[in-house]
N, C-alpha and C positions, 0 to 999 in steps of 0.2 A: 606385312602393306597394309590391313584394314585396322590394325590396331593405330600405324600412323594416323591415318586420317581420322580416325575416332579422335585422337590426340590434339592432332591441329584443331577439329572442330572445337575440342572442349575448352580448349586452351582462352579464344575470346571471352568465350562466357565466364571461365574462370576469372578472368581478368577483371569484368564487371563487378564482379560479386565482391571480391578482393575491394576493388578499388571502392567499392561504397560502404566497405568496415573500415578501412582504414582513416586512421583520428591523424589530423593536420597538429604539426608543430605546435606548441601553446605561442601566441602570438597577439589575437585577439578572443574575446569572447565571442564573438561570433562562428568563429575560425575552429574555434576550439573542440569544437564535437561534431560527428556525424554516426547518426543511428545506424544500428547493426542492419546487416542482411539476413533476412526470413526466409529458408530454403525449405523445401520440399523435395525427401529421397523419393526414388521411386517406389517404393514401399509404403508411402506417407508418412512415413515419419518425418518429424520437423526439427530444424536447427537454427541458432543464433549466430549468425556468422559474427564474430570483432575480433582486431587483432591476428585476423589471416587465422584465427580456429574455430571450428565448428561448436557448437554445445545444444544437445540434446534438450529437446523443453517440451512441456505440455501444453495443452489448449488452456485450461483453467490459469497456469503462469503468465499465458501469452496476453490471458483478459486482462491480469493483476499489470502486466507492465504496459499497458498498452497500447501493443502493437498486433493489429489486425490479422489472425491466421489467413483471409482470404489472398491478402499482400505477399504471400510467401511465392516462390517461383520455382516450381519442379524443373528438377537437376537430374543429369544423367549418373548414374552407379559409377563412368569413370571421373565425369565432374567432383562428386560427393567426394572419391579416396584421393583426389589431390588438393583436399583441404585438411588442414592437419586437423586429427580428432581432438578435441577436449573432454573436461568432464561435463558429466550432465547436470543442467540447472537445478537446484533444488525446486521443490516442489514449493510455489508460491501463490498468494492469496492476498484480495485486496483486502488491505490494513495493515500490511507486514512493513514494518520500520525496520530501514537501512542506515548502516552509518558506514562511510567512505572510510580510508587511511588515514585522513587528517581530521576525522572527528564529524564531521558533516553529517548531519542526518538528514531522512527523508523519506517520506512517506508512500507506500506503493498501494496508488486507488486509481484503476485504469491510468495508469501513467508515473512519472515518477516527481512527487512533488517535495520541494527543498522545504525544511523545517530551519529556518532561519537563525533564532536562538535559544535561547533556554525558557525566555517568555510563551515563546511559541510553545515549544513542548508541553513545556507543564500548564498550558491554559489548559489542556484536554484531559490530563492526569493521567499522563503516560510516565511522570515520575514516579508514582505511586503514592498511597495514603491511608493512613489509617490503619496500617499492618498488610494491607497491600500490595505487594509486588509490585515495583516500576516493567511495563510493558518490555519485551525483550528484543534487544536490536540485533540482524543478523548482520556480521559484516562480510563486504562485499570491495571486489578491487576496484579499482578509477577505471578501468577499461571496460567494465561492466554496465558504472554507471553513465559513461559516456554514451552507452550504444542504447541508451532508455531513451524516448522522447519527455523532452523537460515540461514540465506541467507549471500549472500559478502555483504561488509557495503555500504553504498554511500560513494564517495570518497567526499573530499573537492576541489575546482578550487579555484584557485586564479584568482581573479576578472579583476586586471588589468584596464588598460585604455581604454575610448571608444575608438574602431577605427573607427567608421562608421561614414558617414554624418550626421550631427544633422539634425532632421526634418523627416527621414525617418524611413518607417517601423524596420530597420535593426538595428537603433540607438535607436529607444525605447526599443527594445528585450533586449540588451545589455546593457541599464540601467537598465532594469529589473531583470535580471541573468547571470549569468556569459556564456560570449561567447566566445571561447579561440580558433575559426577558423574564416575564414575570407573570401569575394565572396559575389556575389546578393544573393536575397532572396531563389533563384529555385536552388541555388548552397548548401544550407546550411545543407540539411537533408545529402547529399553525404560526404561533409565536415567534419560533425562532425559525422558522422558514422565512416570515416576512422581515426577521433581520440580515435577511442574507446566510444563512446557514446551509449548506448541503444536507439534504436528508436521504431516505432512502428506505429499500427494506434487505441491506446484507450486514450481517453483525460482524463489527470489526471493534477491536480494541479500543477503547476511547469512546465510543458511540454512547448515546441514551436510548435505549428501550422506551417505547410509550406505548401504553398499551389501555384499554377499556377493560372497565373490571363493576360487576354491580355488585361487589363485595365495598368499596368505598362509596357506594349513595352517586354514582355517576361522578364523582371528581375524578377518576383513573386512576394510572399507576404509572411511575416510572424507577425506572434501576440505571444503572452502571455497567456496561460490558466489558469484563474485566479479563476475559480469554476466549479466543476463538481456537478452535481445532476444525476445518473442515465446516460440516453446517451445525456442529453443537459448538456454543459457546454458555457461559458462566456469567452471571451478573451478580453484584452488591445490591442489597436494595435493603429500606428500611420501614419500619411499621408492618410489615405481612404476620410477623409471633407477637407483634404486641408495638405501642410506639415506643420509639426511641430504642429499639431492639434491632441490630444489625443482622443479615443472614442472607444466605449466595443462593442461587439454585442455577442448574443446567439445561438447558432448552436442547431440542436439535428441531431446525428448520421446517427438516422433511415428516420426522415422525413425532414430534413432540414440539412443537410451536407453541409460544404464549398464547394464551385464551384474550381474545378482546384486538391480536396485535393491530397495531396502527402505522407504527416504523421507527425507524432510527432516524435520531439527530447526527451530525457528523461536526461538522467544524466549517469554517470561513475560508473562502481562498481569497489571494487577492485576484486582481483584476487582469497584472501583466506576469508574463513570467520572469521570475528573480535570477539577478545575472550566477551568470557561472560561477561555482565554486571551487574551492582550492583540489579539492578530491580531484574534481575533470580536469583542471585546467594541469595539472603538475602528478602525470600517473607514476606508481611506483616502477623501480627496475622490474622486477618479478613479481608478476600480479598474485595476491596469495587468494586461498582458497577459500567458502564463504563459509562461515563459523557462526553460531549461534553465541551472542556475549548476555552474561546473568544482566 
């Protein structure tokens, strides 16, 4: 009898959780997505619920997804077990690039930012250059995309002509990705910010590292972030071993941060949320597991 009372008490809460994670059939862009529900088990483990399935998730991944951990709802063990268990979400971090089943690309950075076209993708060097490989894309299903808060799109930037002197650090970075400002390396952070570029202190693929250094007469130094693994990241840079000489270096933001660190320059965002893309409007019949594309 006690089991029955527990079940009856569980059902209303379960219905609320599942209804908040159910997707409306495609009809209009506004009705096509509903964010997933974040729940906390009695033992503190977190789960993102979408398509009626719960997926284990860690705190750093939630940060990248743009979902506040404090918004989770604690549920009973009975409610938890009443929701079908699915695969745990892979560890994700800010700067991860996603691709949906229909080829739409997205940037994870405190939420889901659509990358609307090749011009936007190539603007920040994610397509690779000069022997450096493209940034990997993580393939995800449409249901997962629809569960995430949709943020402003990444804007394309015209590459234009490289106006910096050949062989210097500034020249290389302007070859590697779009740079629409001028100035010495130490001035880049402020100049980019003045043009509306996002900046911060988290390394992400495609970002520009800006740092001070006594070795360059106060001009500073810039490098392009090629790869990030947790707090460790690798940059490509020029004019460290000599003018025109290209090299790489790996840092760790905790144990071996860049000397004279100023910050990272990211990208420009649009002012409004982009239209819902076909990856979200047309879900696959059977969701695919996440996989890393080359």
